[in-house]
C-alpha positions as CSV (number, residue, x, y, z in Angstrom):
1,M,0.0,0.0,0.0
2,V,2.8,2.4,0.7
3,F,4.2,1.8,-2.8
4,V,1.2,3.6,-4.3
5,Y,1.5,6.5,-2.0
6,D,5.2,6.7,-2.6
7,L,4.6,6.8,-6.3
8,I,2.0,9.5,-5.9
9,E,4.5,11.6,-3.9
10,E,7.2,11.0,-6.6
11,L,4.8,12.1,-9.3
12,C,4.0,15.2,-7.3
13,Q,7.7,16.0,-6.8
14,K,8.3,15.7,-10.6
15,K,5.4,18.1,-11.2
16,K,6.7,20.4,-8.4
17,I,3.5,20.2,-6.4
18,T,2.6,19.0,-2.9
19,V,0.2,16.1,-2.2
20,T,-2.1,18.6,-0.6
21,A,-2.2,20.6,-3.9
22,L,-2.9,17.4,-5.8
23,C,-5.8,16.7,-3.6
24,R,-7.1,20.2,-4.0
25,E,-6.8,20.1,-7.8
26,C,-8.5,16.6,-8.0
27,K,-11.1,17.4,-5.4
28,I,-9.9,14.5,-3.2
29,P,-10.1,14.7,0.6
30,R,-6.5,15.0,1.8
31,S,-7.4,12.7,4.7
32,S,-8.1,9.8,2.3
33,L,-4.4,9.8,1.2
34,T,-3.2,10.3,4.7
35,D,-5.3,7.5,6.0
36,Y,-4.0,5.3,3.2
37,K,-0.4,6.2,3.9
38,K,-0.8,5.5,7.6
39,G,-2.6,2.1,7.0
40,R,-5.9,3.2,8.5
41,I,-7.5,2.3,5.2
42,K,-6.3,-0.6,3.0
43,S,-7.1,0.9,-0.5
44,L,-8.0,4.0,-2.3
45,S,-11.3,4.1,-4.2
46,A,-11.5,3.6,-7.9
47,D,-12.7,7.1,-8.2
48,T,-9.7,8.5,-6.3
49,L,-7.2,6.5,-8.3
50,C,-8.9,7.5,-11.6
51,K,-8.7,11.2,-10.6
52,I,-5.0,10.9,-9.7
53,A,-4.2,8.9,-12.8
54,D,-6.0,11.5,-15.0
55,Y,-4.2,14.3,-13.3
56,F,-0.7,12.8,-14.0
57,D,-1.7,11.4,-17.4
58,V,-0.9,7.8,-16.3
59,S,-3.0,4.7,-16.1
60,V,-4.5,3.4,-12.9
61,G,-2.5,0.2,-13.6
62,Y,0.7,2.3,-13.5
63,L,-0.3,3.8,-10.1
64,C,-0.8,0.3,-8.8
65,G,2.5,-1.0,-10.1
66,E,1.1,-3.2,-12.8
67,E,2.6,-1.3,-15.7
68,H,6.2,-0.3,-16.4
69,I,7.0,2.7,-18.5
70,T,10.0,2.6,-20.9
71,L,11.7,5.9,-21.1
72,S,13.1,7.3,-24.3
73,D,16.8,8.2,-24.5
74,E,15.8,11.9,-24.4
75,A,13.8,11.4,-21.2
76,V,16.8,9.6,-19.6
77,K,19.1,12.4,-20.7
78,A,16.8,15.0,-19.2
79,A,16.5,13.1,-15.9
80,I,20.3,12.8,-15.6
81,F,21.5,16.1,-16.9
82,G,18.5,18.4,-16.8
83,D,16.4,19.8,-19.6
84,D,18.8,22.6,-20.3
85,F,22.0,20.6,-20.9
86,K,22.9,19.5,-24.5
87,V,24.1,15.9,-24.4
88,S,26.4,15.1,-27.2
89,D,26.4,11.7,-28.9
90,E,29.9,11.1,-27.6
91,L,28.8,11.9,-24.0
92,W,25.8,9.7,-24.4
93,R,27.9,6.7,-25.7
94,E,30.3,7.2,-22.8
95,L,27.5,7.2,-20.3
96,C,26.0,4.0,-21.8
97,H,29.4,2.3,-21.7
98,Y,29.9,3.3,-18.1
99,A,26.4,2.1,-17.2
100,E,27.2,-1.3,-18.8
101,F,30.5,-1.4,-16.8
102,L,28.6,-0.8,-13.6
103,K,26.0,-3.3,-14.4
104,K,28.6,-6.0,-15.0
105,K,30.6,-5.0,-11.9
106,Y,27.7,-5.2,-9.5
107,S,26.0,-8.2,-11.1
108,E,29.0,-10.5,-10.3
């Protein structure tokens, strides 16, 4: 249950809003998310999940951990370097090689 709340918090951080602001925008009682996080309720209603999924333009399945999103190279570059940094092809290849090196090193 905490996974879903953590994902909602992460989506809020990416959008630079608070969970409280999300609740206000979606017309969801803040207490429902707090109760969910604290374990006082075991699940969020379908209506609440739909409102949150619509707000972030993701599926309810994604919020529940049933779907995985594959990011494009451009999205990964922006996540690592920021939107305002131009990543050259050479830098990208070097980063990919380094990622492969780390993957091998830590999988042994």
